[in-house]
C-alpha positions as CSV (number, residue, x, y, z in Angstrom):
1,M,-6.5,30.8,-14.7
2,M,-7.0,26.9,-15.3
3,K,-5.1,26.1,-12.1
4,E,-6.9,28.9,-10.3
5,S,-10.2,27.2,-10.9
6,L,-8.8,23.7,-9.8
7,I,-8.1,25.5,-6.6
8,A,-11.3,27.0,-6.1
9,F,-13.2,23.8,-6.8
10,V,-11.2,22.1,-3.9
11,E,-11.6,24.7,-1.5
12,K,-15.7,24.7,-2.4
13,S,-15.8,21.1,-2.1
14,Q,-13.9,20.7,1.4
15,K,-17.0,19.5,3.5
16,E,-18.0,17.3,0.6
17,Q,-14.4,15.9,1.1
18,F,-14.8,15.1,4.9
19,R,-18.3,13.7,4.4
20,L,-16.7,11.2,2.0
21,L,-13.7,10.6,4.0
22,E,-16.0,9.9,7.1
23,Q,-18.3,7.6,5.2
24,L,-15.2,5.6,4.0
25,V,-13.4,5.3,7.3
26,L,-16.6,4.2,9.0
27,Q,-16.8,1.5,6.6
28,Q,-14.8,-1.3,7.8
29,S,-12.9,-2.9,4.6
30,F,-10.2,-5.5,6.2
31,S,-8.6,-7.3,3.1
32,R,-10.5,-10.5,3.6
33,F,-14.0,-8.9,4.2
34,K,-15.2,-8.6,0.6
35,E,-18.7,-7.1,1.3
36,G,-16.9,-4.3,3.2
37,V,-14.4,-3.3,0.5
38,D,-17.1,-3.5,-2.1
39,A,-19.0,-1.1,-0.1
40,V,-16.2,1.3,-0.1
41,G,-16.0,0.9,-4.0
42,Q,-19.5,1.9,-4.3
43,M,-19.0,5.0,-2.4
44,I,-16.1,6.0,-4.8
45,A,-18.2,5.2,-7.8
46,A,-21.1,7.0,-6.5
47,S,-18.6,10.0,-5.7
48,L,-17.3,10.0,-9.4
49,K,-20.6,10.1,-10.9
50,G,-20.6,13.2,-13.1
51,T,-17.3,13.3,-13.9
52,G,-17.6,11.6,-17.3
53,M,-15.7,8.7,-16.0
54,T,-16.5,5.2,-17.1
55,I,-16.0,2.2,-14.5
56,E,-15.0,-1.2,-15.2
57,V,-15.5,-3.7,-12.5
58,V,-13.2,-6.8,-12.3
59,K,-15.2,-9.2,-10.4
60,E,-13.6,-11.4,-7.6
61,T,-14.6,-14.3,-5.2
62,E,-11.8,-14.2,-2.5
63,V,-11.3,-10.4,-1.7
64,G,-13.3,-7.1,-3.3
65,D,-14.0,-6.3,-6.9
66,Q,-11.3,-4.4,-8.7
67,L,-12.5,-1.0,-10.0
68,I,-10.9,0.7,-12.9
69,F,-12.2,4.2,-13.8
70,R,-11.4,5.8,-17.3
71,S,-11.5,9.5,-18.4
72,P,-13.4,10.2,-21.5
73,A,-10.2,11.1,-23.1
74,Y,-8.8,7.5,-22.6
75,R,-8.2,5.1,-25.7
76,V,-6.6,1.9,-25.7
77,G,-3.0,2.8,-27.6
78,I,-2.9,6.1,-26.2
79,P,-0.6,6.3,-23.4
80,S,-2.4,7.6,-20.2
81,V,-1.8,8.8,-16.7
82,L,-2.4,6.1,-14.1
83,L,-3.6,6.6,-10.6
84,V,-3.8,3.8,-8.1
85,G,-5.2,3.5,-4.5
86,H,-6.4,0.7,-2.5
87,M,-9.7,0.1,-0.6
88,D,-8.6,-2.3,2.0
89,T,-7.2,-1.9,5.5
90,V,-5.3,-3.9,7.9
91,Y,-8.0,-4.0,10.8
92,P,-10.1,-7.3,11.3
93,V,-13.8,-7.1,11.3
94,E,-13.9,-7.4,15.2
95,S,-11.4,-4.8,15.6
96,S,-12.5,-2.0,18.6
97,F,-10.7,0.6,16.2
98,D,-13.9,1.4,14.6
99,W,-14.4,5.2,14.8
100,Y,-14.0,8.4,13.3
101,R,-13.0,11.7,15.3
102,D,-12.0,15.1,13.8
103,D,-10.8,17.5,16.4
104,G,-10.2,20.3,14.1
105,K,-6.3,19.8,13.7
106,K,-6.2,15.9,13.2
107,V,-8.6,13.3,12.1
108,F,-8.4,9.9,13.4
109,G,-9.7,6.4,12.4
110,P,-8.9,3.2,10.7
111,G,-7.3,3.8,7.3
112,V,-7.6,7.6,7.4
113,I,-4.1,7.8,6.0
114,D,-3.9,4.3,4.6
115,M,-5.2,5.0,2.7
116,K,-8.9,6.2,2.5
117,G,-7.7,9.6,2.7
118,G,-5.6,9.0,-0.3
119,L,-8.6,7.8,-2.3
120,V,-10.6,10.9,-1.3
121,T,-7.4,13.2,-2.6
122,A,-7.6,11.6,-5.7
123,V,-11.4,11.4,-6.3
124,F,-11.5,15.1,-5.6
125,A,-8.7,15.8,-7.8
126,L,-10.6,14.1,-10.5
127,K,-13.8,16.0,-9.9
128,A,-11.9,19.4,-9.9
129,L,-10.2,18.4,-13.3
130,A,-13.7,17.3,-14.6
131,S,-15.0,20.6,-13.6
132,C,-12.7,22.2,-15.9
133,R,-13.4,19.8,-18.6
134,L,-9.9,18.5,-18.5
135,L,-10.8,15.0,-18.3
136,E,-12.0,15.1,-21.9
137,K,-8.4,16.0,-22.8
138,I,-6.1,14.1,-20.3
139,P,-6.3,10.2,-21.0
140,L,-6.4,8.7,-17.5
141,A,-7.2,5.7,-15.7
142,F,-7.8,5.2,-11.7
143,I,-7.7,1.8,-10.4
144,C,-9.0,1.3,-7.1
145,N,-7.8,-2.2,-5.7
146,S,-9.1,-4.3,-3.0
147,D,-5.9,-6.4,-1.7
148,E,-2.8,-4.1,-1.3
149,E,-2.5,-4.9,2.2
150,I,-1.9,-8.6,1.6
151,G,0.3,-8.2,-1.4
152,S,-2.0,-7.2,-4.3
153,P,-2.1,-11.0,-5.4
154,A,-5.2,-10.4,-7.5
155,S,-4.7,-6.8,-8.5
156,A,-0.9,-6.8,-9.1
157,P,-1.4,-8.2,-12.8
158,L,-4.3,-5.6,-13.5
159,I,-2.2,-2.7,-12.5
160,R,0.8,-4.1,-14.2
161,T,-1.0,-4.4,-17.3
162,E,-2.4,-0.9,-17.1
163,A,0.9,0.5,-16.3
164,E,2.5,-0.9,-19.5
165,R,-0.2,1.2,-21.3
166,S,0.7,4.5,-19.3
167,L,3.1,7.5,-19.8
168,L,3.5,7.8,-16.0
169,G,1.8,6.6,-12.5
170,L,0.9,8.5,-9.4
171,G,0.3,6.8,-6.0
172,F,-1.9,8.2,-3.2
173,E,-0.4,6.2,-0.1
174,C,0.0,8.9,2.7
175,G,2.5,11.7,2.5
176,G,5.5,12.3,4.8
177,L,5.1,14.7,7.9
178,N,7.4,16.8,6.3
179,G,5.7,17.0,2.9
180,E,7.8,14.1,1.6
181,I,6.6,12.6,-1.9
182,V,8.0,8.9,-2.5
183,T,10.5,8.3,-5.3
184,G,11.6,4.8,-4.3
185,R,11.0,1.9,-2.1
186,K,12.6,-1.0,-0.9
187,G,11.5,-4.5,-2.1
188,E,9.6,-7.1,0.0
189,I,9.8,-11.0,0.0
190,G,7.3,-12.5,2.5
191,Y,8.2,-16.4,3.7
192,L,6.1,-19.1,5.8
193,L,8.3,-21.1,8.0
194,A,6.5,-24.3,8.9
195,V,8.5,-26.6,11.7
196,K,7.2,-30.1,12.6
197,G,8.4,-31.8,15.7
198,Q,6.6,-34.9,17.6
199,A,3.8,-34.6,19.8
200,G,3.9,-36.0,23.7
201,H,2.9,-35.5,27.1
202,A,4.9,-32.7,28.6
203,A,5.5,-34.6,31.9
204,F,7.1,-37.6,30.5
205,V,9.2,-36.6,27.6
206,G,11.9,-34.7,29.4
207,S,14.7,-32.5,27.9
208,E,14.8,-34.4,24.8
209,K,11.5,-33.6,23.6
210,A,11.4,-32.8,19.9
211,S,9.2,-29.5,20.4
212,A,8.5,-27.6,17.2
213,I,8.3,-24.6,19.1
214,L,11.5,-24.9,20.8
215,E,13.1,-25.4,17.6
216,L,11.3,-22.2,15.9
217,A,12.5,-20.4,18.7
218,H,16.2,-21.2,17.9
219,K,15.1,-20.2,14.2
220,I,13.6,-16.9,15.4
221,I,16.6,-15.7,16.9
222,D,18.8,-16.6,14.1
223,L,16.6,-14.9,11.4
224,E,16.3,-11.5,13.4
225,R,19.9,-11.6,13.4
226,L,19.9,-11.1,9.7
227,N,19.0,-7.4,10.0
228,D,21.3,-4.9,8.8
229,D,21.0,-1.4,9.1
230,R,23.9,-0.8,7.0
231,K,22.6,-2.3,4.0
232,G,18.9,-1.3,4.6
233,I,18.1,-5.1,5.2
234,V,14.9,-5.9,7.3
235,V,13.9,-9.1,8.4
236,N,10.9,-9.5,10.8
237,V,9.1,-12.3,12.5
238,G,5.7,-10.9,12.9
239,V,3.3,-13.9,13.4
240,I,4.0,-17.2,15.5
241,T,1.5,-20.0,15.9
242,G,1.9,-23.8,17.3
243,G,1.0,-26.2,20.0
244,I,-2.4,-26.8,21.5
245,G,-2.0,-26.6,25.3
246,P,0.6,-26.1,27.8
247,N,1.0,-29.9,28.8
248,T,1.7,-31.0,25.2
249,V,4.7,-30.9,23.4
250,A,4.1,-28.9,20.1
251,D,4.3,-31.0,17.0
252,S,4.0,-28.1,14.7
253,A,4.8,-24.4,14.7
254,V,4.7,-21.6,12.0
255,A,6.1,-18.3,11.6
256,E,5.4,-15.6,9.1
257,I,8.3,-13.6,7.9
258,D,8.7,-10.2,6.2
259,T,12.1,-9.2,4.5
260,R,12.8,-5.6,3.1
261,F,15.8,-4.7,0.9
262,M,17.2,-2.0,-1.2
263,E,19.2,-4.3,-3.8
264,L,18.4,-7.6,-5.3
265,V,21.6,-9.1,-4.5
266,D,20.9,-8.4,-0.8
267,A,17.4,-10.1,-1.6
268,E,19.2,-13.3,-2.9
269,S,22.0,-13.3,-0.1
270,T,19.2,-12.9,2.4
271,A,17.1,-15.6,0.8
272,M,20.0,-17.9,1.2
273,K,20.6,-17.6,4.7
274,I,16.8,-17.8,5.5
275,E,17.0,-21.1,3.5
276,Q,19.8,-22.5,5.4
277,I,18.2,-21.7,8.8
278,A,15.0,-23.1,7.9
279,L,17.2,-26.4,6.6
280,E,19.5,-26.8,9.9
281,C,17.4,-28.0,12.9
282,V,19.0,-28.1,16.2
283,V,16.5,-29.9,18.1
284,P,16.6,-33.5,17.6
285,G,13.4,-34.9,15.9
286,T,12.2,-31.8,14.1
287,R,12.2,-30.7,10.6
288,A,11.4,-27.6,8.9
289,E,9.9,-26.4,5.3
290,L,10.1,-22.8,3.8
291,H,7.8,-21.2,1.6
292,R,7.8,-18.2,-0.2
293,T,4.4,-16.1,0.1
294,L,4.9,-12.6,-1.2
295,L,7.3,-10.8,-3.7
296,R,7.6,-7.1,-4.6
297,L,10.6,-5.7,-6.4
298,P,12.3,-2.4,-5.1
299,M,11.1,0.9,-6.7
300,V,14.3,2.3,-7.8
301,Q,14.9,6.1,-7.6
302,S,15.2,6.2,-11.5
303,A,15.7,9.4,-13.2
304,G,12.2,9.3,-14.8
305,N,10.9,8.9,-11.2
306,R,12.9,12.0,-10.3
307,E,11.9,13.9,-13.3
308,L,8.1,13.1,-12.2
309,F,9.2,14.4,-8.9
310,Q,10.3,17.7,-10.0
311,I,7.1,18.5,-11.4
312,V,5.1,17.8,-8.4
313,S,7.8,19.7,-6.4
314,R,7.5,22.7,-8.5
315,E,3.7,22.5,-8.3
316,A,3.9,22.2,-4.2
317,G,6.2,25.3,-4.3
318,M,3.6,27.3,-6.3
319,L,0.9,26.0,-3.8
320,G,3.1,26.9,-0.8
321,L,3.5,23.6,0.4
322,L,6.3,21.6,1.6
323,C,7.6,18.8,-0.8
324,R,10.6,16.6,-0.2
325,E,12.0,13.4,-2.1
326,E,11.9,10.2,-0.1
327,L,13.1,6.7,-0.2
328,R,10.5,4.6,1.8
329,S,11.0,1.4,3.6
330,G,7.4,0.4,3.1
331,V,6.1,-1.2,-0.2
332,S,2.9,-0.6,-2.2
333,D,1.7,-0.7,-5.7
334,A,3.7,2.0,-6.8
335,S,6.3,-0.7,-6.9
336,V,4.1,-2.8,-9.4
337,I,3.8,0.1,-11.5
338,A,7.7,0.9,-11.6
339,E,8.1,-2.8,-13.1
340,A,6.7,-1.3,-16.4
341,G,9.4,1.2,-16.6
342,I,7.4,4.2,-16.4
343,P,8.0,7.3,-14.1
344,V,6.1,6.8,-11.0
345,V,5.8,8.8,-7.5
346,D,3.9,7.9,-4.5
347,G,2.7,9.5,-1.1
348,L,0.3,11.9,-3.0
349,G,-2.3,11.2,-0.4
350,P,-2.7,13.5,2.8
351,I,-0.1,13.9,5.4
352,G,-0.3,11.7,8.8
353,D,1.2,9.1,10.9
354,C,0.8,5.8,13.1
355,D,-1.1,3.9,10.5
356,H,-1.2,0.1,11.0
357,S,-2.2,1.3,14.6
358,E,-5.1,2.6,16.7
359,K,-3.1,5.9,16.8
360,E,-3.7,6.4,13.0
361,Y,-4.3,9.8,12.4
362,M,-4.3,12.6,9.2
363,V,-3.3,16.1,9.5
364,R,-6.7,17.8,8.7
365,D,-5.4,20.8,6.4
366,S,-3.3,18.2,4.5
367,L,-6.4,16.9,3.0
368,S,-7.2,20.0,0.9
369,D,-3.8,20.8,0.3
370,R,-2.8,17.5,-1.3
371,T,-6.1,17.5,-3.6
372,K,-4.7,20.7,-4.9
373,L,-1.1,19.2,-5.5
374,A,-2.8,16.3,-7.0
375,A,-4.8,18.0,-9.5
376,H,-2.1,20.2,-10.6
377,S,0.4,17.3,-10.8
378,I,-1.7,15.3,-12.9
379,L,-2.3,18.2,-15.2
380,S,1.4,19.6,-15.0
381,S,2.9,15.7,-15.6
382,W,0.6,15.0,-18.5
383,N,1.4,18.1,-20.4
384,H,5.2,17.3,-19.6
385,F,5.4,13.7,-20.7
386,S,3.0,13.6,-23.6
387,N,5.0,16.4,-25.3
């Protein structure tokens, strides 16, 4: 009867779910736009009023404030269920992708699955549990962080601390198109490669010019050759800048590099190769410096993760939903939770595709489906791991 009541609540509240989704999507919340991210947090806090959950606001200056909601049953010293979702998106304030559209089958908009749809899923799963007074029994923390899309520099320590107090973790990034739930993720290391050359007038320096851009071009080709599909190693030069004009030899050029890996040994070997590429300059008169900007360890497909997945999969089956296990290349805050050694799965948000692009969309029916699945999974995983 309890689970039937959860389903009934979710079905009754579908209009509210989409109303909140539209509000969140239309609120621009680029990671560096603190005012917008904080506005998203205020909308979430308003929606959770009446659930009995308390809110702790961790103030930030460079990014949006971090929010921690805790259930009435939460007590320090009692292991809890940890939910995590991020409020920021990748779309700059000036982006033309600033609209929301619902065609009855798909919903389009910036962050609709990455991950404002996931926030709505978590919020209404909690509201469903509260309607059955289950939050008075389940110790639970829900972190809404503000900086995941830039590597969670401010929120990662907060998530890590809460994970160390928890029994298990659930992440609300988007689900796969075939109902995938994430049990493992690649690790990530980011780099900034800065090349220095010698400025000069392009008309007079000739072919011996010490161009930082030319040196960087050589290095980019060498970096891209490090990709290894067989080992799952990804190296991507995603941003380049340099020079001041076409008639001036560039005295500086910069590349931002993203690397992904399955195993730490591959991360170490790739790092050594990148360092060697940075060190060896082929254009006379140039030099380079390499800086590490980001580190996220792999989320290993552990026995605990798979045990938690089996609970989610069973609940999905009872709801008539597809559910498959996935090892995902993208990183998320679930990787931070995994560092604590507790079971964690991710991808409990609604299903969709094309995130990080202006084609981002959500499969409309999946919002309600995944909300039911989340509510059931929270209850069942708590019952399983707390006994």
